[in-house]
mmCIF file of the N, C-alpha and C atoms, coordinates in Angstrom:
data_MODEL
# 
_entry.id   MODEL 
# 
loop_
_atom_site.group_PDB 
_atom_site.id 
_atom_site.type_symbol 
_atom_site.label_atom_id 
_atom_site.label_alt_id 
_atom_site.label_comp_id 
_atom_site.label_asym_id 
_atom_site.label_entity_id 
_atom_site.label_seq_id 
_atom_site.pdbx_PDB_ins_code 
_atom_site.Cartn_x 
_atom_site.Cartn_y 
_atom_site.Cartn_z 
_atom_site.occupancy 
_atom_site.B_iso_or_equiv 
_atom_site.pdbx_formal_charge 
_atom_site.auth_seq_id 
_atom_site.auth_comp_id 
_atom_site.auth_asym_id 
_atom_site.auth_atom_id 
_atom_site.pdbx_PDB_model_num 
ATOM 1   N N  . MET A 1 1  ? 72.363 108.611 108.067 1.00 0.00 ? 1  MET A N  1 
ATOM 2   C CA . MET A 1 1  ? 71.525 107.769 107.250 1.00 0.00 ? 1  MET A CA 1 
ATOM 3   C C  . MET A 1 1  ? 71.238 106.481 108.001 1.00 0.00 ? 1  MET A C  1 
ATOM 4   N N  . SER A 1 2  ? 70.058 105.938 107.775 1.00 0.00 ? 2  SER A N  1 
ATOM 5   C CA . SER A 1 2  ? 69.739 104.683 108.425 1.00 0.00 ? 2  SER A CA 1 
ATOM 6   C C  . SER A 1 2  ? 70.312 103.521 107.630 1.00 0.00 ? 2  SER A C  1 
ATOM 7   N N  . GLN A 1 3  ? 70.517 102.442 108.321 1.00 0.00 ? 3  GLN A N  1 
ATOM 8   C CA . GLN A 1 3  ? 71.075 101.257 107.681 1.00 0.00 ? 3  GLN A CA 1 
ATOM 9   C C  . GLN A 1 3  ? 69.982 100.561 106.897 1.00 0.00 ? 3  GLN A C  1 
ATOM 10  N N  . SER A 1 4  ? 70.284 100.110 105.676 1.00 0.00 ? 4  SER A N  1 
ATOM 11  C CA . SER A 1 4  ? 69.272 99.557  104.795 1.00 0.00 ? 4  SER A CA 1 
ATOM 12  C C  . SER A 1 4  ? 68.830 98.156  105.168 1.00 0.00 ? 4  SER A C  1 
ATOM 13  N N  . LYS A 1 5  ? 69.700 97.358  105.787 1.00 0.00 ? 5  LYS A N  1 
ATOM 14  C CA . LYS A 1 5  ? 69.308 96.001  106.146 1.00 0.00 ? 5  LYS A CA 1 
ATOM 15  C C  . LYS A 1 5  ? 70.053 95.571  107.387 1.00 0.00 ? 5  LYS A C  1 
ATOM 16  N N  . LYS A 1 6  ? 69.558 94.522  108.013 1.00 0.00 ? 6  LYS A N  1 
ATOM 17  C CA . LYS A 1 6  ? 70.217 93.987  109.204 1.00 0.00 ? 6  LYS A CA 1 
ATOM 18  C C  . LYS A 1 6  ? 71.493 93.269  108.791 1.00 0.00 ? 6  LYS A C  1 
ATOM 19  N N  . GLY A 1 7  ? 72.391 93.084  109.714 1.00 0.00 ? 7  GLY A N  1 
ATOM 20  C CA . GLY A 1 7  ? 73.641 92.405  109.417 1.00 0.00 ? 7  GLY A CA 1 
ATOM 21  C C  . GLY A 1 7  ? 74.804 93.286  109.807 1.00 0.00 ? 7  GLY A C  1 
ATOM 22  N N  . ARG A 1 8  ? 75.876 93.226  109.033 1.00 0.00 ? 8  ARG A N  1 
ATOM 23  C CA . ARG A 1 8  ? 77.064 94.039  109.331 1.00 0.00 ? 8  ARG A CA 1 
ATOM 24  C C  . ARG A 1 8  ? 76.708 95.515  109.295 1.00 0.00 ? 8  ARG A C  1 
ATOM 25  N N  . LEU A 1 9  ? 77.362 96.262  110.150 1.00 0.00 ? 9  LEU A N  1 
ATOM 26  C CA . LEU A 1 9  ? 77.122 97.693  110.242 1.00 0.00 ? 9  LEU A CA 1 
ATOM 27  C C  . LEU A 1 9  ? 77.615 98.388  108.986 1.00 0.00 ? 9  LEU A C  1 
ATOM 28  N N  . ASN A 1 10 ? 76.787 99.235  108.420 1.00 0.00 ? 10 ASN A N  1 
ATOM 29  C CA . ASN A 1 10 ? 77.212 100.027 107.264 1.00 0.00 ? 10 ASN A CA 1 
ATOM 30  C C  . ASN A 1 10 ? 78.012 101.226 107.762 1.00 0.00 ? 10 ASN A C  1 
ATOM 31  N N  . TYR A 1 11 ? 79.119 101.484 107.115 1.00 0.00 ? 11 TYR A N  1 
ATOM 32  C CA . TYR A 1 11 ? 79.953 102.631 107.456 1.00 0.00 ? 11 TYR A CA 1 
ATOM 33  C C  . TYR A 1 11 ? 79.708 103.754 106.457 1.00 0.00 ? 11 TYR A C  1 
ATOM 34  N N  . ARG A 1 12 ? 80.040 104.961 106.873 1.00 0.00 ? 12 ARG A N  1 
ATOM 35  C CA . ARG A 1 12 ? 79.967 106.131 106.009 1.00 0.00 ? 12 ARG A CA 1 
ATOM 36  C C  . ARG A 1 12 ? 81.177 106.124 105.084 1.00 0.00 ? 12 ARG A C  1 
ATOM 37  N N  . CYS A 1 13 ? 80.976 106.439 103.820 1.00 0.00 ? 13 CYS A N  1 
ATOM 38  C CA . CYS A 1 13 ? 82.079 106.468 102.866 1.00 0.00 ? 13 CYS A CA 1 
ATOM 39  C C  . CYS A 1 13 ? 83.020 107.627 103.217 1.00 0.00 ? 13 CYS A C  1 
ATOM 40  N N  . PRO A 1 14 ? 84.297 107.346 103.496 1.00 0.00 ? 14 PRO A N  1 
ATOM 41  C CA . PRO A 1 14 ? 85.207 108.428 103.888 1.00 0.00 ? 14 PRO A CA 1 
ATOM 42  C C  . PRO A 1 14 ? 85.505 109.397 102.753 1.00 0.00 ? 14 PRO A C  1 
ATOM 43  N N  . ALA A 1 15 ? 85.556 108.917 101.521 1.00 0.00 ? 15 ALA A N  1 
ATOM 44  C CA . ALA A 1 15 ? 85.844 109.804 100.392 1.00 0.00 ? 15 ALA A CA 1 
ATOM 45  C C  . ALA A 1 15 ? 84.689 110.781 100.166 1.00 0.00 ? 15 ALA A C  1 
ATOM 46  N N  . CYS A 1 16 ? 83.468 110.289 100.227 1.00 0.00 ? 16 CYS A N  1 
ATOM 47  C CA . CYS A 1 16 ? 82.304 111.172 100.060 1.00 0.00 ? 16 CYS A CA 1 
ATOM 48  C C  . CYS A 1 16 ? 82.151 112.109 101.258 1.00 0.00 ? 16 CYS A C  1 
ATOM 49  N N  . PHE A 1 17 ? 82.402 111.586 102.458 1.00 0.00 ? 17 PHE A N  1 
ATOM 50  C CA . PHE A 1 17 ? 82.218 112.400 103.658 1.00 0.00 ? 17 PHE A CA 1 
ATOM 51  C C  . PHE A 1 17 ? 83.204 113.555 103.717 1.00 0.00 ? 17 PHE A C  1 
ATOM 52  N N  . MET A 1 18 ? 84.408 113.378 103.181 1.00 0.00 ? 18 MET A N  1 
ATOM 53  C CA . MET A 1 18 ? 85.368 114.488 103.117 1.00 0.00 ? 18 MET A CA 1 
ATOM 54  C C  . MET A 1 18 ? 84.857 115.607 102.223 1.00 0.00 ? 18 MET A C  1 
ATOM 55  N N  . ARG A 1 19 ? 83.969 115.264 101.299 1.00 0.00 ? 19 ARG A N  1 
ATOM 56  C CA . ARG A 1 19 ? 83.337 116.280 100.446 1.00 0.00 ? 19 ARG A CA 1 
ATOM 57  C C  . ARG A 1 19 ? 81.958 116.657 100.962 1.00 0.00 ? 19 ARG A C  1 
ATOM 58  N N  . GLU A 1 20 ? 81.697 116.294 102.237 1.00 0.00 ? 20 GLU A N  1 
ATOM 59  C CA . GLU A 1 20 ? 80.456 116.631 102.934 1.00 0.00 ? 20 GLU A CA 1 
ATOM 60  C C  . GLU A 1 20 ? 79.226 116.010 102.292 1.00 0.00 ? 20 GLU A C  1 
ATOM 61  N N  . ILE A 1 21 ? 79.377 114.769 101.821 1.00 0.00 ? 21 ILE A N  1 
ATOM 62  C CA . ILE A 1 21 ? 78.267 113.982 101.295 1.00 0.00 ? 21 ILE A CA 1 
ATOM 63  C C  . ILE A 1 21 ? 78.112 112.773 102.205 1.00 0.00 ? 21 ILE A C  1 
ATOM 64  N N  . ASP A 1 22 ? 76.909 112.571 102.726 1.00 0.00 ? 22 ASP A N  1 
ATOM 65  C CA . ASP A 1 22 ? 76.664 111.473 103.650 1.00 0.00 ? 22 ASP A CA 1 
ATOM 66  C C  . ASP A 1 22 ? 76.175 110.259 102.861 1.00 0.00 ? 22 ASP A C  1 
ATOM 67  N N  . MET A 1 23 ? 77.087 109.308 102.609 1.00 0.00 ? 23 MET A N  1 
ATOM 68  C CA . MET A 1 23 ? 76.767 108.145 101.780 1.00 0.00 ? 23 MET A CA 1 
ATOM 69  C C  . MET A 1 23 ? 77.181 106.869 102.501 1.00 0.00 ? 23 MET A C  1 
ATOM 70  N N  . ASP A 1 24 ? 76.253 105.931 102.635 1.00 0.00 ? 24 ASP A N  1 
ATOM 71  C CA . ASP A 1 24 ? 76.567 104.637 103.247 1.00 0.00 ? 24 ASP A CA 1 
ATOM 72  C C  . ASP A 1 24 ? 77.374 103.781 102.290 1.00 0.00 ? 24 ASP A C  1 
ATOM 73  N N  . MET A 1 25 ? 78.215 102.940 102.874 1.00 0.00 ? 25 MET A N  1 
ATOM 74  C CA . MET A 1 25 ? 78.973 101.973 102.084 1.00 0.00 ? 25 MET A CA 1 
ATOM 75  C C  . MET A 1 25 ? 78.294 100.612 102.205 1.00 0.00 ? 25 MET A C  1 
ATOM 76  N N  . PHE A 1 26 ? 78.526 99.750  101.239 1.00 0.00 ? 26 PHE A N  1 
ATOM 77  C CA . PHE A 1 26 ? 77.980 98.402  101.250 1.00 0.00 ? 26 PHE A CA 1 
ATOM 78  C C  . PHE A 1 26 ? 79.112 97.412  101.433 1.00 0.00 ? 26 PHE A C  1 
ATOM 79  N N  . TYR A 1 27 ? 78.775 96.259  101.981 1.00 0.00 ? 27 TYR A N  1 
ATOM 80  C CA . TYR A 1 27 ? 79.778 95.243  102.286 1.00 0.00 ? 27 TYR A CA 1 
ATOM 81  C C  . TYR A 1 27 ? 79.703 94.108  101.273 1.00 0.00 ? 27 TYR A C  1 
ATOM 82  N N  . ASP A 1 28 ? 80.855 93.737  100.711 1.00 0.00 ? 28 ASP A N  1 
ATOM 83  C CA . ASP A 1 28 ? 80.961 92.614  99.787  1.00 0.00 ? 28 ASP A CA 1 
ATOM 84  C C  . ASP A 1 28 ? 81.596 91.449  100.543 1.00 0.00 ? 28 ASP A C  1 
ATOM 85  N N  . GLU A 1 29 ? 80.799 90.408  100.820 1.00 0.00 ? 29 GLU A N  1 
ATOM 86  C CA . GLU A 1 29 ? 81.297 89.275  101.603 1.00 0.00 ? 29 GLU A CA 1 
ATOM 87  C C  . GLU A 1 29 ? 82.361 88.479  100.856 1.00 0.00 ? 29 GLU A C  1 
ATOM 88  N N  . GLU A 1 30 ? 82.253 88.379  99.541  1.00 0.00 ? 30 GLU A N  1 
ATOM 89  C CA . GLU A 1 30 ? 83.225 87.602  98.768  1.00 0.00 ? 30 GLU A CA 1 
ATOM 90  C C  . GLU A 1 30 ? 84.623 88.207  98.828  1.00 0.00 ? 30 GLU A C  1 
ATOM 91  N N  . LYS A 1 31 ? 84.714 89.528  98.716  1.00 0.00 ? 31 LYS A N  1 
ATOM 92  C CA . LYS A 1 31 ? 86.007 90.219  98.744  1.00 0.00 ? 31 LYS A CA 1 
ATOM 93  C C  . LYS A 1 31 ? 86.391 90.692  100.139 1.00 0.00 ? 31 LYS A C  1 
ATOM 94  N N  . ASP A 1 32 ? 85.453 90.581  101.101 1.00 0.00 ? 32 ASP A N  1 
ATOM 95  C CA . ASP A 1 32 ? 85.669 91.043  102.468 1.00 0.00 ? 32 ASP A CA 1 
ATOM 96  C C  . ASP A 1 32 ? 86.109 92.503  102.492 1.00 0.00 ? 32 ASP A C  1 
ATOM 97  N N  . GLU A 1 33 ? 85.339 93.350  101.783 1.00 0.00 ? 33 GLU A N  1 
ATOM 98  C CA . GLU A 1 33 ? 85.642 94.778  101.760 1.00 0.00 ? 33 GLU A CA 1 
ATOM 99  C C  . GLU A 1 33 ? 84.359 95.587  101.614 1.00 0.00 ? 33 GLU A C  1 
ATOM 100 N N  . TYR A 1 34 ? 84.463 96.856  101.934 1.00 0.00 ? 34 TYR A N  1 
ATOM 101 C CA . TYR A 1 34 ? 83.353 97.797  101.802 1.00 0.00 ? 34 TYR A CA 1 
ATOM 102 C C  . TYR A 1 34 ? 83.549 98.600  100.527 1.00 0.00 ? 34 TYR A C  1 
ATOM 103 N N  . TYR A 1 35 ? 82.418 99.002  99.903  1.00 0.00 ? 35 TYR A N  1 
ATOM 104 C CA . TYR A 1 35 ? 82.503 99.794  98.682  1.00 0.00 ? 35 TYR A CA 1 
ATOM 105 C C  . TYR A 1 35 ? 81.394 100.838 98.657  1.00 0.00 ? 35 TYR A C  1 
ATOM 106 N N  . CYS A 1 36 ? 81.630 101.907 97.917  1.00 0.00 ? 36 CYS A N  1 
ATOM 107 C CA . CYS A 1 36 ? 80.676 103.006 97.779  1.00 0.00 ? 36 CYS A CA 1 
ATOM 108 C C  . CYS A 1 36 ? 80.117 103.006 96.362  1.00 0.00 ? 36 CYS A C  1 
ATOM 109 N N  . LEU A 1 37 ? 78.813 103.110 96.238  1.00 0.00 ? 37 LEU A N  1 
ATOM 110 C CA . LEU A 1 37 ? 78.186 103.138 94.921  1.00 0.00 ? 37 LEU A CA 1 
ATOM 111 C C  . LEU A 1 37 ? 78.365 104.485 94.225  1.00 0.00 ? 37 LEU A C  1 
ATOM 112 N N  . ARG A 1 38 ? 78.534 105.540 94.998  1.00 0.00 ? 38 ARG A N  1 
ATOM 113 C CA . ARG A 1 38 ? 78.589 106.878 94.410  1.00 0.00 ? 38 ARG A CA 1 
ATOM 114 C C  . ARG A 1 38 ? 79.959 107.214 93.823  1.00 0.00 ? 38 ARG A C  1 
ATOM 115 N N  . CYS A 1 39 ? 81.022 106.960 94.593  1.00 0.00 ? 39 CYS A N  1 
ATOM 116 C CA . CYS A 1 39 ? 82.342 107.422 94.142  1.00 0.00 ? 39 CYS A CA 1 
ATOM 117 C C  . CYS A 1 39 ? 83.289 106.292 93.751  1.00 0.00 ? 39 CYS A C  1 
ATOM 118 N N  . GLY A 1 40 ? 82.924 105.050 94.041  1.00 0.00 ? 40 GLY A N  1 
ATOM 119 C CA . GLY A 1 40 ? 83.781 103.935 93.658  1.00 0.00 ? 40 GLY A CA 1 
ATOM 120 C C  . GLY A 1 40 ? 84.856 103.592 94.668  1.00 0.00 ? 40 GLY A C  1 
ATOM 121 N N  . TYR A 1 41 ? 84.868 104.232 95.827  1.00 0.00 ? 41 TYR A N  1 
ATOM 122 C CA . TYR A 1 41 ? 85.859 103.913 96.858  1.00 0.00 ? 41 TYR A CA 1 
ATOM 123 C C  . TYR A 1 41 ? 85.614 102.492 97.368  1.00 0.00 ? 41 TYR A C  1 
ATOM 124 N N  . HIS A 1 42 ? 86.679 101.761 97.638  1.00 0.00 ? 42 HIS A N  1 
ATOM 125 C CA . HIS A 1 42 ? 86.559 100.451 98.265  1.00 0.00 ? 42 HIS A CA 1 
ATOM 126 C C  . HIS A 1 42 ? 87.765 100.231 99.170  1.00 0.00 ? 42 HIS A C  1 
ATOM 127 N N  . GLY A 1 43 ? 87.537 99.492  100.249 1.00 0.00 ? 43 GLY A N  1 
ATOM 128 C CA . GLY A 1 43 ? 88.617 99.211  101.176 1.00 0.00 ? 43 GLY A CA 1 
ATOM 129 C C  . GLY A 1 43 ? 88.168 98.297  102.285 1.00 0.00 ? 43 GLY A C  1 
ATOM 130 N N  . ASN A 1 44 ? 89.135 97.756  103.016 1.00 0.00 ? 44 ASN A N  1 
ATOM 131 C CA . ASN A 1 44 ? 88.792 96.871  104.121 1.00 0.00 ? 44 ASN A CA 1 
ATOM 132 C C  . ASN A 1 44 ? 88.316 97.692  105.316 1.00 0.00 ? 44 ASN A C  1 
ATOM 133 N N  . GLU A 1 45 ? 87.862 96.992  106.352 1.00 0.00 ? 45 GLU A N  1 
ATOM 134 C CA . GLU A 1 45 ? 87.268 97.671  107.505 1.00 0.00 ? 45 GLU A CA 1 
ATOM 135 C C  . GLU A 1 45 ? 88.279 98.557  108.227 1.00 0.00 ? 45 GLU A C  1 
ATOM 136 N N  . GLU A 1 46 ? 89.515 98.121  108.356 1.00 0.00 ? 46 GLU A N  1 
ATOM 137 C CA . GLU A 1 46 ? 90.547 98.932  109.022 1.00 0.00 ? 46 GLU A CA 1 
ATOM 138 C C  . GLU A 1 46 ? 90.765 100.254 108.297 1.00 0.00 ? 46 GLU A C  1 
ATOM 139 N N  . ASP A 1 47 ? 90.833 100.200 106.971 1.00 0.00 ? 47 ASP A N  1 
ATOM 140 C CA . ASP A 1 47 ? 91.056 101.397 106.167 1.00 0.00 ? 47 ASP A CA 1 
ATOM 141 C C  . ASP A 1 47 ? 89.890 102.374 106.303 1.00 0.00 ? 47 ASP A C  1 
ATOM 142 N N  . VAL A 1 48 ? 88.673 101.847 106.253 1.00 0.00 ? 48 VAL A N  1 
ATOM 143 C CA . VAL A 1 48 ? 87.478 102.692 106.365 1.00 0.00 ? 48 VAL A CA 1 
ATOM 144 C C  . VAL A 1 48 ? 87.426 103.353 107.743 1.00 0.00 ? 48 VAL A C  1 
ATOM 145 N N  . LEU A 1 49 ? 87.701 102.595 108.806 1.00 0.00 ? 49 LEU A N  1 
ATOM 146 C CA . LEU A 1 49 ? 87.680 103.166 110.155 1.00 0.00 ? 49 LEU A CA 1 
ATOM 147 C C  . LEU A 1 49 ? 88.758 104.236 110.329 1.00 0.00 ? 49 LEU A C  1 
ATOM 148 N N  . ARG A 1 50 ? 89.947 104.013 109.780 1.00 0.00 ? 50 ARG A N  1 
ATOM 149 C CA . ARG A 1 50 ? 91.035 104.987 109.888 1.00 0.00 ? 50 ARG A CA 1 
ATOM 150 C C  . ARG A 1 50 ? 90.665 106.290 109.197 1.00 0.00 ? 50 ARG A C  1 
ATOM 151 N N  . LEU A 1 51 ? 90.116 106.201 107.997 1.00 0.00 ? 51 LEU A N  1 
ATOM 152 C CA . LEU A 1 51 ? 89.750 107.413 107.260 1.00 0.00 ? 51 LEU A CA 1 
ATOM 153 C C  . LEU A 1 51 ? 88.551 108.124 107.888 1.00 0.00 ? 51 LEU A C  1 
ATOM 154 N N  . ASN A 1 52 ? 87.614 107.375 108.449 1.00 0.00 ? 52 ASN A N  1 
ATOM 155 C CA . ASN A 1 52 ? 86.485 108.008 109.134 1.00 0.00 ? 52 ASN A CA 1 
ATOM 156 C C  . ASN A 1 52 ? 86.943 108.723 110.397 1.00 0.00 ? 52 ASN A C  1 
ATOM 157 N N  . GLU A 1 53 ? 87.968 108.203 111.056 1.00 0.00 ? 53 GLU A N  1 
ATOM 158 C CA . GLU A 1 53 ? 88.517 108.881 112.231 1.00 0.00 ? 53 GLU A CA 1 
ATOM 159 C C  . GLU A 1 53 ? 89.158 110.215 111.830 1.00 0.00 ? 53 GLU A C  1 
ATOM 160 N N  . GLN A 1 54 ? 89.784 110.265 110.676 1.00 0.00 ? 54 GLN A N  1 
ATOM 161 C CA . GLN A 1 54 ? 90.338 111.528 110.181 1.00 0.00 ? 54 GLN A CA 1 
ATOM 162 C C  . GLN A 1 54 ? 89.226 112.532 109.911 1.00 0.00 ? 54 GLN A C  1 
ATOM 163 N N  . ALA A 1 55 ? 88.097 112.067 109.415 1.00 0.00 ? 55 ALA A N  1 
ATOM 164 C CA . ALA A 1 55 ? 86.966 112.968 109.166 1.00 0.00 ? 55 ALA A CA 1 
ATOM 165 C C  . ALA A 1 55 ? 86.399 113.489 110.478 1.00 0.00 ? 55 ALA A C  1 
ATOM 166 N N  . ARG A 1 56 ? 86.350 112.648 111.511 1.00 0.00 ? 56 ARG A N  1 
ATOM 167 C CA . ARG A 1 56 ? 85.872 113.101 112.824 1.00 0.00 ? 56 ARG A CA 1 
ATOM 168 C C  . ARG A 1 56 ? 86.787 114.181 113.395 1.00 0.00 ? 56 ARG A C  1 
ATOM 169 N N  . TYR A 1 57 ? 88.080 114.087 113.140 1.00 0.00 ? 57 TYR A N  1 
ATOM 170 C CA . TYR A 1 57 ? 89.026 115.104 113.603 1.00 0.00 ? 57 TYR A CA 1 
ATOM 171 C C  . TYR A 1 57 ? 88.677 116.466 112.992 1.00 0.00 ? 57 TYR A C  1 
ATOM 172 N N  . ARG A 1 58 ? 88.231 116.448 111.754 1.00 0.00 ? 58 ARG A N  1 
ATOM 173 C CA . ARG A 1 58 ? 87.875 117.678 111.057 1.00 0.00 ? 58 ARG A CA 1 
ATOM 174 C C  . ARG A 1 58 ? 86.709 118.394 111.738 1.00 0.00 ? 58 ARG A C  1 
ATOM 175 N N  . TYR A 1 59 ? 85.780 117.639 112.299 1.00 0.00 ? 59 TYR A N  1 
ATOM 176 C CA . TYR A 1 59 ? 84.566 118.212 112.883 1.00 0.00 ? 59 TYR A CA 1 
ATOM 177 C C  . TYR A 1 59 ? 84.538 118.130 114.404 1.00 0.00 ? 59 TYR A C  1 
ATOM 178 N N  . LYS A 1 60 ? 85.694 118.020 115.050 1.00 0.00 ? 60 LYS A N  1 
ATOM 179 C CA . LYS A 1 60 ? 85.708 117.834 116.501 1.00 0.00 ? 60 LYS A CA 1 
ATOM 180 C C  . LYS A 1 60 ? 85.146 119.033 117.263 1.00 0.00 ? 60 LYS A C  1 
ATOM 181 N N  . MET A 1 61 ? 85.211 120.218 116.732 1.00 0.00 ? 61 MET A N  1 
ATOM 182 C CA . MET A 1 61 ? 84.738 121.421 117.421 1.00 0.00 ? 61 MET A CA 1 
ATOM 183 C C  . MET A 1 61 ? 83.395 121.907 116.884 1.00 0.00 ? 61 MET A C  1 
ATOM 184 N N  . ILE A 1 62 ? 82.623 121.033 116.265 1.00 0.00 ? 62 ILE A N  1 
ATOM 185 C CA . ILE A 1 62 ? 81.383 121.459 115.620 1.00 0.00 ? 62 ILE A CA 1 
ATOM 186 C C  . ILE A 1 62 ? 80.352 121.986 116.624 1.00 0.00 ? 62 ILE A C  1 
ATOM 187 N N  . ASN A 1 63 ? 80.383 121.526 117.866 1.00 0.00 ? 63 ASN A N  1 
ATOM 188 C CA . ASN A 1 63 ? 79.417 121.972 118.869 1.00 0.00 ? 63 ASN A CA 1 
ATOM 189 C C  . ASN A 1 63 ? 79.968 123.076 119.772 1.00 0.00 ? 63 ASN A C  1 
ATOM 190 N N  . LYS A 1 64 ? 81.037 123.715 119.357 1.00 0.00 ? 64 LYS A N  1 
ATOM 191 C CA . LYS A 1 64 ? 81.630 124.801 120.141 1.00 0.00 ? 64 LYS A CA 1 
ATOM 192 C C  . LYS A 1 64 ? 81.461 126.124 119.401 1.00 0.00 ? 64 LYS A C  1 
ATOM 193 N N  . ARG A 1 65 ? 81.417 127.191 120.163 1.00 0.00 ? 65 ARG A N  1 
ATOM 194 C CA . ARG A 1 65 ? 81.325 128.542 119.591 1.00 0.00 ? 65 ARG A CA 1 
ATOM 195 C C  . ARG A 1 65 ? 82.503 129.355 120.097 1.00 0.00 ? 65 ARG A C  1 
ATOM 196 N N  . VAL A 1 66 ? 83.177 130.052 119.191 1.00 0.00 ? 66 VAL A N  1 
ATOM 197 C CA . VAL A 1 66 ? 84.303 130.905 119.581 1.00 0.00 ? 66 VAL A CA 1 
ATOM 198 C C  . VAL A 1 66 ? 83.734 132.178 120.198 1.00 0.00 ? 66 VAL A C  1 
ATOM 199 N N  . THR A 1 67 ? 84.148 132.466 121.425 1.00 0.00 ? 67 THR A N  1 
ATOM 200 C CA . THR A 1 67 ? 83.657 133.665 122.107 1.00 0.00 ? 67 THR A CA 1 
ATOM 201 C C  . THR A 1 67 ? 84.672 134.795 122.098 1.00 0.00 ? 67 THR A C  1 
ATOM 202 N N  . ASP A 1 68 ? 85.971 134.443 122.017 1.00 0.00 ? 68 ASP A N  1 
ATOM 203 C CA . ASP A 1 68 ? 86.994 135.474 122.042 1.00 0.00 ? 68 ASP A CA 1 
ATOM 204 C C  . ASP A 1 68 ? 88.198 135.006 121.231 1.00 0.00 ? 68 ASP A C  1 
ATOM 205 N N  . PHE A 1 69 ? 88.582 135.795 120.232 1.00 0.00 ? 69 PHE A N  1 
ATOM 206 C CA . PHE A 1 69 ? 89.737 135.458 119.421 1.00 0.00 ? 69 PHE A CA 1 
ATOM 207 C C  . PHE A 1 69 ? 91.040 135.889 120.075 1.00 0.00 ? 69 PHE A C  1 
ATOM 208 N N  . GLY A 1 70 ? 90.977 136.818 121.015 1.00 0.00 ? 70 GLY A N  1 
ATOM 209 C CA . GLY A 1 70 ? 92.172 137.255 121.729 1.00 0.00 ? 70 GLY A CA 1 
ATOM 210 C C  . GLY A 1 70 ? 93.154 137.982 120.824 1.00 0.00 ? 70 GLY A C  1 
ATOM 211 N N  . GLU A 1 71 ? 94.311 138.257 121.374 1.00 0.00 ? 71 GLU A N  1 
ATOM 212 C CA . GLU A 1 71 ? 95.380 138.914 120.629 1.00 0.00 ? 71 GLU A CA 1 
ATOM 213 C C  . GLU A 1 71 ? 96.254 137.850 119.979 1.00 0.00 ? 71 GLU A C  1 
ATOM 214 N N  . ASP A 1 72 ? 97.312 138.289 119.287 1.00 0.00 ? 72 ASP A N  1 
ATOM 215 C CA . ASP A 1 72 ? 98.238 137.337 118.669 1.00 0.00 ? 72 ASP A CA 1 
ATOM 216 C C  . ASP A 1 72 ? 98.843 136.415 119.726 1.00 0.00 ? 72 ASP A C  1 
ATOM 217 N N  . ASN A 1 73 ? 98.996 135.169 119.363 1.00 0.00 ? 73 ASN A N  1 
ATOM 218 C CA . ASN A 1 73 ? 99.607 134.135 120.210 1.00 0.00 ? 73 ASN A CA 1 
ATOM 219 C C  . ASN A 1 73 ? 98.821 133.835 121.483 1.00 0.00 ? 73 ASN A C  1 
ATOM 220 N N  . GLU A 1 74 ? 97.569 134.254 121.581 1.00 0.00 ? 74 GLU A N  1 
ATOM 221 C CA . GLU A 1 74 ? 96.720 133.883 122.705 1.00 0.00 ? 74 GLU A CA 1 
ATOM 222 C C  . GLU A 1 74 ? 95.751 132.808 122.231 1.00 0.00 ? 74 GLU A C  1 
ATOM 223 N N  . PRO A 1 75 ? 95.410 131.872 123.102 1.00 0.00 ? 75 PRO A N  1 
ATOM 224 C CA . PRO A 1 75 ? 94.485 130.817 122.670 1.00 0.00 ? 75 PRO A CA 1 
ATOM 225 C C  . PRO A 1 75 ? 93.061 131.351 122.475 1.00 0.00 ? 75 PRO A C  1 
ATOM 226 N N  . LEU A 1 76 ? 92.321 130.692 121.609 1.00 0.00 ? 76 LEU A N  1 
ATOM 227 C CA . LEU A 1 76 ? 90.917 131.024 121.408 1.00 0.00 ? 76 LEU A CA 1 
ATOM 228 C C  . LEU A 1 76 ? 90.110 130.584 122.613 1.00 0.00 ? 76 LEU A C  1 
ATOM 229 N N  . LYS A 1 77 ? 89.016 131.266 122.881 1.00 0.00 ? 77 LYS A N  1 
ATOM 230 C CA . LYS A 1 77 ? 88.129 130.880 123.976 1.00 0.00 ? 77 LYS A CA 1 
ATOM 231 C C  . LYS A 1 77 ? 86.840 130.357 123.384 1.00 0.00 ? 77 LYS A C  1 
ATOM 232 N N  . PHE A 1 78 ? 86.406 129.172 123.890 1.00 0.00 ? 78 PHE A N  1 
ATOM 233 C CA . PHE A 1 78 ? 85.229 128.496 123.379 1.00 0.00 ? 78 PHE A CA 1 
ATOM 234 C C  . PHE A 1 78 ? 84.192 128.332 124.467 1.00 0.00 ? 78 PHE A C  1 
ATOM 235 N N  . GLU A 1 79 ? 82.955 128.144 124.047 1.00 0.00 ? 79 GLU A N  1 
ATOM 236 C CA . GLU A 1 79 ? 81.898 127.706 124.946 1.00 0.00 ? 79 GLU A CA 1 
ATOM 237 C C  . GLU A 1 79 ? 80.980 126.790 124.148 1.00 0.00 ? 79 GLU A C  1 
ATOM 238 N N  . ASP A 1 80 ? 80.197 125.985 124.852 1.00 0.00 ? 80 ASP A N  1 
ATOM 239 C CA . ASP A 1 80 ? 79.277 125.079 124.183 1.00 0.00 ? 80 ASP A CA 1 
ATOM 240 C C  . ASP A 1 80 ? 78.221 125.865 123.425 1.00 0.00 ? 80 ASP A C  1 
ATOM 241 N N  . ASN A 1 81 ? 77.865 125.390 122.258 1.00 0.00 ? 81 ASN A N  1 
ATOM 242 C CA . ASN A 1 81 ? 76.875 126.045 121.418 1.00 0.00 ? 81 ASN A CA 1 
ATOM 243 C C  . ASN A 1 81 ? 75.494 125.477 121.761 1.00 0.00 ? 81 ASN A C  1 
ATOM 244 N N  . ASP A 1 82 ? 74.626 126.300 122.316 1.00 0.00 ? 82 ASP A N  1 
ATOM 245 C CA . ASP A 1 82 ? 73.259 125.872 122.624 1.00 0.00 ? 82 ASP A CA 1 
ATOM 246 C C  . ASP A 1 82 ? 72.383 126.127 121.414 1.00 0.00 ? 82 ASP A C  1 
ATOM 247 N N  . LYS A 1 83 ? 71.740 125.091 120.965 1.00 0.00 ? 83 LYS A N  1 
ATOM 248 C CA . LYS A 1 83 ? 70.897 125.236 119.765 1.00 0.00 ? 83 LYS A CA 1 
ATOM 249 C C  . LYS A 1 83 ? 69.502 125.600 120.118 1.00 0.00 ? 83 LYS A C  1 
# 
């Protein structure tokens, strides 16, 4: 999603993103925290970055394709997915 206005960078809501919903968070200068209009999540910048990093871990292999599952206890074989 594009950022709605100039200024502080808008982050993706980690609670919505875990449910595969792409929702920007807004920044409240008075409370110095980010909040989501859709689900009500709020937190400071450190908390939002930590949870977004967990979401990135979930999708780390999104551009890979499994080519061989192998036998038991053998590693999977991957290659880059050409779109």
